[in-house]
N, C-alpha and C positions, 0 to 999 in steps of 0.2 A: 418619548422614544426610549425603548429598551434595546440595548445592544448586547448580544450574547455570543459566546464562543460555542457553537453547536458541536456536540460530539458526533462522531461517525456512527452510523447504524440507527439513528433516530430520524424518522421522517418528519417533515414540517407539518403536514396535514394528515388527518386520518385517511388512509388509502389501503385498499386491498385487505389484508389480514390485520392491519394496524388500525385499531379502533380508538384506543386510549393512550397508547404509548407513543405519542407524537408531541412535537414542541407545543403546538396549540393546546392540546388537551392537558398536558402536564402543567402549563402555566395557568390554565383555568382551574385545575384541581388545587393548585397552591393558593388560589384566591377564592376558593369556595364557589367557583363558577359564576361569580358576579363580574368577572373581568372578561372582555372579549378581545383577545390579542389579534392584531392584524399584521401578518408577516409581509414585509416589503420586498425582500429578496429571497427567493426560494432556492435553497440548496438541495441537491440530491440527497437521498437518504444515506448513501454511502460516503458523502463528502462532509468534511468537518470545516469549522472556521467561523468567520465573522458573519453575523446575521442580524438584521434589523427587525424589531417587532414594535409596531406602533400602538399607542394607547388610544388614539382616536383616528377618525377617518381623514381629517384634514392633514395631519402630519403624514399619514400613510400615502396620501395623494401627492404630497410634496416630494417624498422620496421616490415614488413611482414615476413621477414626471422627470426627475433627474436621471433615472435609469433608462426610461424610454428616450429621452433627449440625448443620452450618452454624454452627460456632463458629470458623471460620477466615475472615478477611476477605481478599477478593481485589480488587485494583485493576488495571484494564486501561486502555490508551489506544488510541484508534483515530483514523484520518483518514477522514472521511466526506464525501459529496457535499453541496454546498450549504451554506447558512447554518443551522446547528443552532439551534432555537428557544431563547428566553431562559429559559423554564421558570418555575417558582414560586420565590419568594424574592427576595432582593436580587441585583441585577446590578451588578457592579463592573467597568466597562470591558469588556474581552473576556470576563471570567469570568462565565458565565451562572448562572442558577438551576438548580433540580433539575427534571429531566424524568423522569417515571415511566412505565415500560411493564410492564404486568402481564398480557400476553397469554400464555395457555397455549401450549405447544409440543408438537407431535405429529410423530413420525418418519413421513414419507411413504414413503420408499424407503430401506431399510437398505443395499441394494447400492450405490446412488449417494450415500449419505450426505446425503439431502435431508430437511430439517426445515422445518416451516411453522407459523405462528401458527394455532391451532385451538382452539376452545372445548372440544373433547373431549380435548385433550392434557393433559400434565402441568403442574402449577403452575410458573410461572416469573415472576420479577420482577427487573428491572434498573433501577438509577438512573443517570442520565446528567447531565453538566453540560458546557457548552461552555468550553473553555480559550481558544480563539482562532478567528477567522474570517479567511480570506484570499480576497478577491474577485479575479477575474482582471483582468489589465491590459488596458484597452481602448486599442488603438493605432489612431490615425486619421491617415492620410497627408495631406499637404498638398493633394493632388488631391481627397481626400474633403472637406476643409474648405471648398474653394471650390465644390464641387458636391455638395450634400447628397442628391441623388437617387440617387447611386451607393451600393451596399451597402458596408458596412464589414466587413472580415474580423474576426470576433470569436471565432474558435476559440481556446480556451485553449492549444492546442498550435500555435504560430505556424509550425512547420515541417511541418505536415501537408499543405500544398499549396504550390505554387510560383507566385506571381503573375507574370504576364508583365512584361517590362521596360517596356512601354508603358502598362500599366494596373495600378497597384499596388493597386487596390481590387477586383481580380478575386475572385470568390467561389470557394471550393474546389470541385473537381470532385465529381461524385456518387460516393460510395464504397459498397461493399457492406455497410457497417455503418451503424447509425443514429447521427446526430450527437448530441453531448452538448450540453447547454445552456451557452451561453457565459457567461451571467450567474450561473451557480451558484457557481463557486469551490469552496472546500473548507473544512471546519472540523476542528479538533482537539478530540476529545471524551474526557472522563474517564469511565470506565465502572465501575460498582460492581455486579457481579452478586450478588444475594442468594440465588440458587439456582444449581444447577450442571448445567443441561440442555445437551445437545450442541448446538453452534452457537447458544447462547442469545443472545450479544451480536450476532452477525451477523444472526440472524433478527429480533430486536427492532429493530435499526437499519433493516433493510429495511422492516419494518412501519411505522416512523415516517416513511418517505420519505427517509431519509438513509443509504443503504447504504455500506459501506466501498468506497471508490472503485475499488479494483483487485480486488475479490472476484470470482473467476471463476464463482461460482454465483449469489450473491444480488445481484450488480450486473451480471448478464448479460442484456441486453435480447433476445438471441436466444432466451432461455429464458423469461423472465417478461414480455416485451413492453415497450413504451415507458414505461409507468408503474411498472415494477418492483414490481408487486403492493403498492403503497402502501395501507395500511389494508385489506388484503384477507385475510380469514380464512376464505373459503369453499372448498369442495372442488370447485367446478365445473370448474376448469382443471387439476386435479391430474394426470390422465392425459396431457394434452397437454404439461404442464411436464416430466413424467418422460420422455416420448418425446423432447423436444427436448434435455434434459440428457444423455440417454444418448448422443447424437451427439458431445457435447463431448469432446475429447481422443481421439476415434476417427476419425470422418470429417470433423469440423470442429474448428477451433482455438477455444478459449474466448476470448471477447472482452468483457472488462469495460469499464465506461464510462470508465475512466482508463488503459487500456493504452497509448494513444498518448502519454500524458504521463509515462511512466516515465523517459525520459531527461531530461525537462524539469521534473521535479517536485521538484528540489532534492536528488535522491539522488546524482547524478553530480557532486558537488562535491568539492573537495579535502579529503582526509582521510576520506571516507566509506568508501573501499574497505577500510579496516581495521576497520570496525565490524561486529560479527557479529550484532547484534540486528535486522537488517533485510535485505531483499533487496538484492543488490548488482548494480548495472548498470555495466559497464565503460564508461568514456567513449569516444565515437567517435573515430576517428583524426583528428588535427589537420590542418586544411587548410594549404596552404602559406602562408608569410608574405605580407602585402600588398606590393605594389610600392613601392619606395622612390622618393621624389621626386628624390633626388640621382642615383640610378642612371638615372632616366628622362631627366633633363636631360643627363647625361653621354652617354647613347646618342644623343641628338639632335645633339650636337656632334661625334660621331664620323663618320668617313668611311662612307658607305652600305655599301661593300663590307665594311668591318670590322664594322659592326653586323650585317650578314647572317651573317658568319662566326660571330659570337658567338651569334646566335640559333640557328644550326644546331648549335653546340656544346652549348647549353643543351638543345636537343631531344634530342641523343644521350644527355645525362646524365639525362633524365627530368624536367627542370624544366618548370614551367608558366608561361610568361611572360604577364603581364597588361599591357595597354596603358594602363589607367586604374584608379583606386580603385573606380569604379562596376562595372567588369568583374569585379574581384576580389570585391566584395560580392555580385554575382550568382552567382559561383561558390560562395561560402560558403553562400548560401541554398540552392542546389541540392544541395550536399554534405550539408547538415543534413537536407534533406527526404529524400534517399535513405537516410540512416542511420535516420531515424525510420520510414520506410516498411518498411525491412528488419526492424526490431525488431517492428513491428506484425504483419508476416506470419509471422515466425518463431514457431513454437509446437509443442507436442507433439501428435502425431496418429499413427495407424497408417500404416505405410509400405506395407503390403501384402506385406512380406517376412516370412519365418519363420526362427527359429533353426535352424541346421543340425543341432543336437544334440537339442533337445527339442521342436522344431516349435512353439515359442511365438511368438505374434505380436510383431513388433518395432515399436518406436515411434521417432519422431524425437526429437532432443534438445529439451527445453523451452526456450522463450525466457526471457530474463531477467525479464520481467514475470510469469512463471508460478512463480517460485521462492518467493514469499511474498506476504502481504497486509499492509496497514497495520493490523495488530492486534498489540499487544504486551502480554504479562502483566507489568505494571510492578512489582507488589509483592504479597506474601503475608504476612499477619501473624496472630498469635493474637489472638482477640477479647478476651482478658484482659490483653493487653499484655505477655506474657512474652517474645515474640521477634518480629522482623520482618526480612524479606529484601526489599530493594528494588534493582532493577537500574538501569542507566543509561538515560537517555531516548534513544530512537532518533533519528537525524538527521532523519527525515521528520516528526517531531513538533515540531521546532523551527522558528522563523520562517525562511522562505526568504531567501536573499540578495537585496539590492535589485536585482541584475541579473536576477533571475528574474521572469517575467511576473506571477506571483501576488503580487509585492510592489508592484504598480502603485498600489493604493489604500491602502496602509498609512499613508501620510502624508496629512495634510490641509494644504493650503497649499503646502508644498514650496518648492523653489528654482526659479526660472524657468530655462528652457533656456539663456538667454543668459548667465546668471551662472555664474561658475566659483568662484573664491575657495575657501571651506571646504566646498563642497558634499559632496565625497567624505568628508571627515572627519565631517561631520554625519550622513551616511548610515551610516557605520560605527558611530558612537556610538549611534544609534537602534537599529541592528540588534543591537548588544551588549545594550542595555537590554531589548529585547523577548525576546531569548534568555534573559537572566538572569531576567526575570519568569516565563517559562514554566518554567524549571528550578526556581525557588523554589516555584511552585504544586505541581508534581508531586513535588518532594522533601518538601514538607510532608505530602502525602497528603490523603486525604479523611477529615475528622473526622466519624465516624458513630457514633451511640449504639446501633445495632442494633435499634431499636424496630420497624422495619418489616420485619424478616426474617420470612418466612412460616414457620409451624410445619412440622415434618417430617411428611410423610404416611407412615404406616406401613400400607401395604396388605398383603394376605396374602402376596404373593410376597416382599416385602421382609422381613416377619417370618420367613418360612421361611429366607431367606438369613442373617438375623441369628442364628437358632437354629443353623444349620449352622456358622457361624463360632465360636459359643460352644462347641459340641461339640468342634470341632477343638482349641480352646485348652485345654479341660478335658475330656479323654476319660474 
């Protein structure tokens, strides 16, 4: 048995437009195609985490029987929209109680891979508990504090619009997408699926009103509407939902509620580029350094003709001179907004061109926000305690740095803006404590006795498949 930590964005099997860049084909290529890997637990292409690949059929059958018999414990971690409820049981600080979701799941469209909560579906049960909640930072300018009648920009992505230099409280322009709630923030949720339905965690989180923030299907308001089908298990809108979803990735780019926050969600921090268990967003190009006060004073003392010569020389070299720090700050704001807007617009869709060899429709390259979702298979273990495989915690599940907007309300009290002293040191220490606490909770795992695991349904189709497997093993 080979246990891997699958990165997001890589499918398990060749499917659709993925012929060779899949887990199975990559492992075959590494062994000169003399090896036939047998995946035991199939993760979604957008999901990362622990995955079992068997070397022979007997071992693959053993793992598969444990999964079918629900004697294998699975732990996932997800980053969801809003403040996840406290749930039942004791609440210890950020760690919430248990939230149960027992909605049956029905496959609505096999072609699109769409599943929904439906009473007529198959039995499904998932336990959730909140690990942490991070509200967005509320920034209020000095002009707003003096005039409360003006609106306050509360978009969690502060670079989604560019306020004018005269009015810092300008509201963002109308966008072709629905705005996300500024007061929602996000939560890190520990998930314990007791059954193994397709998209089970994603569907149950959507039903509870807390979808995975960058899920291109279940957090897509262009498909499910503004309420994202919260507590909706009816079939009234199925045809319309299928029609809308069929356009995504073809004539329209998928637009989840958190796509604009990809670059500002804590992913593009130092050291994240080397972590394989999450979607990777390359940091935007760095803006030029701010103007130095020494160089400014020196320029004013120079002869005007010399200064103009120096300015012309800088222009020929491609330098961008700034007359003041305010001008530099305005340039940085516009630069960040342009990068954010580019990432939002970039996405996979049909280009209208066809392959010159096989006449297959060609697609544009996906954007960085489309390479994965905030769902990670954290651990798999035997219910009897014989073995356990646990992966590293992805960076997006850890507390964001204090410089990130989502860290705005993590502290109560805090240090006044005029104080300096040990403020930075205190912030670093608190950030380390929060990260250590999160890692300890996830490293300990979810202590569960298995009492709520639903019994295995043995319908006629399943009995026939079990009989065929036994006949193959014992001819």
